C-alpha positions, -999 to +999 in steps of 0.1 A: +397+459-550+357+457-553+342+484-570+351+519-552+324+544-552+337+575-530+313+583-500+318+620-504+318+631-540+306+597-554+341+592-577+344+555-589+382+563-589+396+549-560+429+536-551+437+507-525+462+522-497+467+496-470+451+457-467+448+452-429+427+417-436+397+401-420+391+419-382+372+413-359+352+447-345+376+467-324+353+474-298+337+444-293+351+429-262+340+395-253+326+377-225+339+344-215+309+327-224+310+346-260+335+317-272+314+292-279+296+315-308+313+326-340+327+360-340+320+385-367+347+398-386+350+420-415+376+429-442+396+458-434+409+479-460+416+516-467+416+534-505+421+570-512+393+588-538+416+600-566+392+629-574+388+642-539+415+625-522+396+615-491+410+585-473+381+559-466+380+523-457+360+499-485+341+478-465+313+496-442+298+477-409+265+490-400+264+517-373+241+499-349+265+468-347+290+492-335+275+517-314+240+504-299+260+496-267+297+506-263+326+498-238+343+531-244+339+557-216+360+586-223+359+601-186+385+572-176+415+591-195+429+620-177+444+634-206+412+636-228+393+651-196+425+679-196+420+684-230+386+686-228+382+709-201+406+733-219+389+733-252+356+741-232+373+771-216+385+783-251+350+782-269+338+799-235+362+830-239+364+828-275+327+827-286+309+844-255+285+817-245+261+826-218+228+811-204+209+821-237+232+798-258+227+763-269+256+738-273+248+708-287+277+680-289+271+650-313+284+615-297+287+631-260+297+602-249+291+601-209+291+636-206+326+640-199+332+672-222+297+687-215+296+685-178+323+717-183+293+737-200+270+724-173+296+741-148+297+771-164+260+774-167+257+772-205+226+749-218+239+718-237+225+689-250+244+656-259+238+632-288+246+595-282+240+565-300+248+541-272+221+536-249+244+522-221+265+552-221+235+576-227+224+565-197+254+575-174+253+608-190+220+614-178+228+600-142+253+631-143+227+654-152+234+664-187+204+661-209+216+635-234+195+620-270+199+587-275+200+583-313+224+583-342+231+620-359+223+633-393+196+658-413+167+638-393+178+645-359+189+679-369+153+684-385+139+673-351+157+696-331+152+728-348+115+720-350+112+720-314+128+755-314+165+741-306+194+752-335+225+755-319+248+783-312+280+757-310+280+720-323+309+700-310+318+666-325+353+648-310+363+620-326+329+609-342+330+629-379+350+597-390+327+575-378+298+584-396+296+564-432+271+590-448+293+615-444+271+640-468+241+636-447+265+644-413+272+676-428+240+685-442+227+680-408+255+699-391+242+728-415+207+724-409+210+727-368+233+756-370+219+791-361+227+818-389+257+830-367+267+798-350+299+777-349+309+742-354+339+726-338+350+691-349+381+671-335+394+641-354+430+623-362+445+643-388+453+618-419+485+635-428+497+624-390+485+590-398+506+588-432+536+599-422+539+587-385+527+552-399+495+554-371+477+525-389+463+513-357+440+544-360+423+524-388+394+502-378+356+496-388+343+528-366+368+547-387+353+553-417+374+580-429+406+598-427+405+632-434+428+660-449+417+699-450+421+695-487+394+666-491+369+685-464+368+720-479+347+707-509+325+683-485+314+709-465+311+736-496+287+714-511+262+717-478+266+753-477+292+759-454+329+772-450+357+764-432+371+797-414+397+780-388+419+749-384+441+741-355+471+712-354+464+694-319+488+665-305+462+642-290+455+610-306+489+609-323+479+640-341+444+655-347+429+688-364+402+710-351+382+725-378+357+754-374+330+757-398+298+782-401+277+795-429+297+817-457+304+853-447+296+849-413+329+850-395+363+855-410+385+828-425+418+827-406+450+824-427+453+791-410+431+775-440+449+786-469+485+777-449+472+745-441+461+737-478+490+751-490+514+727-469+493+696-479+502+706-517+533+707-512+533+675-497+513+659-525+480+647-507+465+649-538+484+626-554+492+588-553+526+591-545+521+603-510+504+570-500+526+549-521+547+534-495+527+534-463+518+499-465+553+492-471+564+512-439+536+494-417+545+462-427+583+468-417+575+481-383+548+449-379+584+425-385+604+447-365+577+446-334+571+408-337+607+397-340+616+416-307+585+402-288+595+365-304+631+371-292+621+381-255+600+350-253+624+326-265+648+344-240+624+336-211+609+374-205+571+376-197+554+401-220+519+416-213+502+444-227+485+479-217+455+496-230+425+474-244+417+500-274+403+498-305+437+507-319+453+482-297+430+457-313+438+464-350+475+461-340+471+428-321+450+413-348+475+427-380+503+417-360+489+384-350+500+387-314+477+367-291+479+343-259+512+325-271+527+359-273+512+382-244+495+371-210+469+395-203+464+433-213+457+460-182+433+484-188+421+514-162+383+511-173+363+488-151+339+485-183+362+464-197+378+444-173+368+407-171+361+409-209+383+392-238+398+413-263+382+413-303+401+384-318+431+376-300+408+367-270+436+378-242+420+384-208+415+418-195+423+428-161+432+461-138+459+479-141+472+468-105+479+434-123+511+446-137+525+453-102+512+420-088+525+397-118+554+419-130+560+407-166+594+417-178+572+435-202+543+455-209+533+463-247+515+500-247+489+496-270+474+531-260+506+547-269+488+582-281+484+585-239+521+574-235+531+599-209+501+598-189+504+556-183+540+562-180+535+585-150+504+559-136+528+527-137+558+546-121+558+519-093+558+489-119+586+506-138+607+511-105+601+473-099+619+466-128+591+467-158+598+480-194+572+493-217+575+486-253+561+515-274+551+499-308+546+533-329+557+554-347+585+531-345+595+505-318+610+516-288+618+504-252+613+528-224 
């Protein structure tokens, strides 16, 4: 591994945990004309800092290459829409937000979450770096600032008299390479009695459930509470509550504020103790992760080969970022899979990164009737299996790849 420098604490003591090889950008869905050009690919490796125990990728891709145009629209997931509406209802109830409040969401996507605050009459502002997605949010009547978040953006808003009562960041915290600038920006933007609520995939679930496909270039960090407490304290913030969530294969919702402004709940010390008991702050917790990833890879690849040898047809469902990591690491391309079905009209007609599989609408499962469909978006399995009930009744089967290979 090249010289290591932790992006949180600055330590040079790091240990390589997993090498997923050279991979394309997971959300860089190609057009057929793109095939004539070289496809950008970068090393994808994860290391853990042995000082603050923050999991992080070792090779950074500039955010402008990742997010200036983006093809992930949150509104295409019914499960995510329900989750977001429930979260907003909880925030409104717990924090007593009203017409005098301001809610700011970082990486607000197409307004899928903020529309719930608009409907409740609570003023809100989205910050979204992808111009094409910010445009969609504005068309829905949601005020959206098109730029990246950090201390500079926070300072601009405070100078304009717009500090926040509540700052939200769902599945964005791990994307910001300069995590110190991001957290400093949160502190700057927050009103004295305000709250911060961040959701992100939980590193313990990733390690324990072998969710290696959560790793891609956009996800710079994989957080435990052990690693986050010192990061927030460094910028004058206190984590006062934390909640485990089932979404995305296991996430955390973390609440932070200025020290002493809100009571610290027992959940914080309880989760710290739980992580200590698991050994999160020791190399042994991470040591066999790579071996388990390779075992699951070999299991799935062998099953697909056996199906193909038996004359069975196999497709995939979900042109997701996690699917890109899995397909490229497993080496599953056009020789193994016929196509990838996806509900997002923004993705249909494109090709998957690296493997160049055609992305089609979900109705193609019924039209072409592959014998099996590899469920790349396994984190939304319940939702997708219900949506594709007709395909299943017609004899189609889904292969769920993680946390262990199973057929349903």
